[in-house]
Structure formats: C-alpha cells, structure tokens
N, C-alpha and C positions, 0 to 999 in steps of 0.2 A: 627465660624469666618473664613473667607477666608484667605488663606496664600499664599504668593508669595516668590519665592526663593530670598535669600539675594544676591545682586549683579546683579540682572537682571532677568526679566521674561524669563522663559524657561531654567534656569540653575538648575541642580539637586544638590543643596547645601543647607546650613543651611536655615531654614525657619523663617520668621518673619511675624507678622500680617500685612494684606494687607494695612490697613489704616496707620499704622506706617511707612510702607515702602513708601507708596505714598506721605506721608507728609514730607519725607526727600528728599531734592533736589538731593543730591548726589546719593541716592538709586533710586529715581524716574527715573532719567535719566541715570542710570547705564545700562538700557536696550536699550537706545537710540543709534542712529547712530552718534550723534554729541555731542561733549562736550559743555556744556552750552546750552542745547537744547532750553529751554524757552527763552533764550536771543536771539537766532538766529531764532526763530519761528516768521515769519512775521505776523501770525494771533494773536500773543500776543504783538508784537512790531510794531506798524504802521510805525515807521520810516524806517523799512526795506522793506516796500512795494515799489516796483519800478513802474515807469510809465507803463501804459498798452500799450504804443506805441511799446514796445519791443515785447509784445505778438502779436500785429498786424503784425510786421515785420516777426516774425517766422511763423505765420499762412499763410503769403503770400508765404513763401518758402516751407511750408509743409501743404498745405490745407488738412483738414480732408477728403475731397472728393477724394483725390488722392490715398487713400488706403482703404481697406475694413475691416481692423481690428478694433475692438472696444477696446479702451484703458481703462484699469481698474486698479486703484491703490489698492494694497493689503498691504498697510502700509509700514514700521512699524511706520511712523510718518507723521506729517502734510505736510512736505516739498514735498513729492511725489505728492500729490494732488495739492499743490500750483503751482508746475511747470507744471504738465500735464493739469490741468483744467484752471488755471488762466494765467500763463505765456505763455504756448504754445497753449491754446485754443483747445485742442484735445479731450476733453470729456465734453459734455454738461450736463450729468446726474450725480446725486450724488449717491454714493455707500457707504456701511456701514463703510469702513475702511478709508474714505477720511481724516478726521480731528481728528483722535484719535491715541493713541499709542497702538500697538498690537504686540504680539509675533508671530513668524512664526508658532510655535507649536500650538498657539491658532487658527490661520487660518486653519490649518489642522484639528484641533478638530471641529471647526465650520462646515467645509465641511462634516465631517463624522457624526456629531451629530445634524444637523439641527439648528445650531447656539445656542445650549444649553449653558448657562453660558455667553452669550455675554454681558449681563448687570450684574453688581455686584448684589450679593444676597441681600445685604442691601443698599438701595439707600441713604446712609448717606455721605455727602460730607466731604472731608478733605480740609483744608485751606493751600495753598502753596503761600507764598508772597501775601497774601490778596485775592487770587483767589480760588474759589471753584472748586474742581475736584473730580471725582468719580473713584475708582479703583476696579478692579476685578482680578481674577486669570490670565487672558490673555489680559486684556484691561485696558486702562486708558483714561478717558474722561476729558481733560483739558479745553474744550471750551463749553461744553454743560451742561445744568442743567437737570439732569435726574429726578429730582423731579417734573419737568413740564411734565404732561401727553402728551402734544402736541409734545414735543421733543422726547419722547419715541416712540410715534406714527410715527413720521417722520423717525426715525431709523428703525422701523419695515417695513415701505414702502421701504426703501433703501435695506433692507435684501431681501424682496420679489423681488425687481427689479434685484438684483444681482443674485439670484437663477434662476429667469426667463431668464435672459440673457444667463446664462451658459447652459440652457436647449434648447436654440435655435441653429440655424445653423450658426449664424454669428461667424467668427473667432475672437479670443480675444488675445490681448497682455496684460498680467499681468505685472505690474511694482511694484517692492518692493525695499526699501532701508533698510538695516539691520545694526545692531549696532556695536560699536567699541570694545565691551567687550566679545562677544560671537559669534563664527562663525556659524551663522544659515544656511549657504549655505549647510552644510552637511545634512540638512533636506529636500533639494530639491527633492530627489527621493521619499520621503514619501509624499510630496505635490503632485507630479505627480500621485502617486498611489491613493491618496484621490480623485483627480479630476476624474481619470479614473473609480474609483469604482462608483461614483455617476452620472457622466456625460460622459459615454463612447463614445458618438458621437461628443463631443466638440473638435473643432480644436483650438489649442492655442499655444502660445509661452510664455516664461517667461524671462523678463529682471530683473536680480537680481543684485543690487548694494550693495556692502558691504564696510563698513568702518572699518572692523576688521583689526587690525594691530598687533595682538598677534603673538607669536612664534608658530611654528609648520606648518605642511603641509596645504596649502590652498586647498579648494575643487575645483576640475575641472571636466568637463564632455565633452564627445565627441558628445553629443546630439546637433544637429544643431539648435534645437528649444529652447535651454536653453542658454541664454547669461549671463555670469557672469563677473562682473568687480569689482576688489578690488581697492578702492581708498586709496591713502596714505595721504590725507589731507581732512579736512572738511571745509577749508577756502573758497573754491570755489564751494560749493555743488550745488548752483543754476545753474551755468554754466555747471558743470559736468553732472548733471541730464539731462539738456536740450540737451547737446551734445549726451549723451548715448541713450536717447529716440529717437533723430533724426537719429542716426546711426542704431538703431534697426529697425526703420521704413524703412530706406533705404535698409535694408537687408530682407525686407518683401518677403517671398517666399511662394511656394505652398505646401512644405512638412512639414506642421505643425503636431504637435503631434495628 
C-alpha cells in the first residue's frame, strides 16, 4: 500500500495510508496552496468560472507572439493552469501537471526517474464529497477517471509532450504555486539540478508562487532566472497569479539558466 506523509505530500513526518489520507478533506488539501481548495477550484465549482472576455483582454495586452518562452505549469494545483491556459490564454497545449495536485518533490522525482510512480500503484478511487479521485505518493487526480484507459493514454501523451519540449531549444518559463503548510521553495536548487542533469541544454526560468505563511526564514535566491513570491493571502489568487505571470514575462531576458 502506498503511503503519504501526514499533513501534506512531501513532509517527512508520520505516515498514513494513501487512500485514507486522500479521502480526508483536511489532509487532502493539507498539501495545497489554498485553504478550502476544492471550494475555490473553478474546475470543481462552475460558479467561480469567470467570463472569458477577461482572458481576451489580457491576451491583447500580452499576446503569446510577443515573447518566445513556452509557459508550462508544474503544479502544485489546478489554479495555475486555469490562469495560464484559460484566463491568460498563454499555453495552448496540455501538460501532465495541469489539473492535478502534485508535490514539488514529486516533480523532481519524475524528472529524474522518467515519471516513475506518476500514476497510483492501484487505480482504486477514493470518494470525497461524492467525487471520485485517485491518490499516489506524489500526485492526486481529482478530475480524471484513471480507470478509463483513454484518460491514462491522454496523460501519457502529455508526459511525452512535456519531455519532448524540455529536450528542444525553445526557452521555457515554469510556473508553480506551492502550499501554505510546507515551504517547498527550499527544494528549488534540487529542481534546478534535476533539470540540468537530464536537459543540460534547456534554457529556462522558474516563477515560484508560495502561499506558505509559517514561521521561520523564507527561501530567497540571487539567481535572476528564479522568481519567488510569497503571498500573504489566498483570497485573490487569480489576480495574484495573473499579475505575477505578467510581471515575469515583462522581465523576459536573455540570461536564462
């Protein structure tokens, strides 16, 4: 049986069975960036989906043809892809971390081990508020039926597309939003090393948005290609994500990693 750390994916503390953890709302979203994640997830709550006219206004201000970076979400929840792909219309292609929950340590593991363990070992769904979802050591699938072979096949295509993109010459801007209960930003150097080990020619930047509000020293870097923002509220996450992505693209430079 797979096990996941109590209190959030990626934390080295007491372990509980994966399914039991995934089926508990408090523990499921303990690894999330936002309190009440499912309530705020527009893919689960249609009432939170805003008119697409806003996306059109943003795309006029920041047309994807005006910069040469490929924008890729690397989790850790669905809100990043909602903003980058739907609200800002900056990414036309689907990638594996778009609409799932994922730990940053899991991203690093998948880069180093060719996505080993991306899918749960046992494709048995848990039920959360009447919704089927699938949980593994580093990922949770709240929107996809992994018992459907076509869904699994689609994710495998997205994985191949992701790896193929990183092997090309196009520069990439990775965007990640991290949780409120564990400061994943300290894993950024390990993420950079994992990218460098497998894709040494890739030019990339990282926009890392953290909702961590705990005590202790926050992670900072002098690397100009790593942009870190700690947010003090989750109430305006859509606006904050849009603003920070826009600012990152405005700082688009030639000295990428």
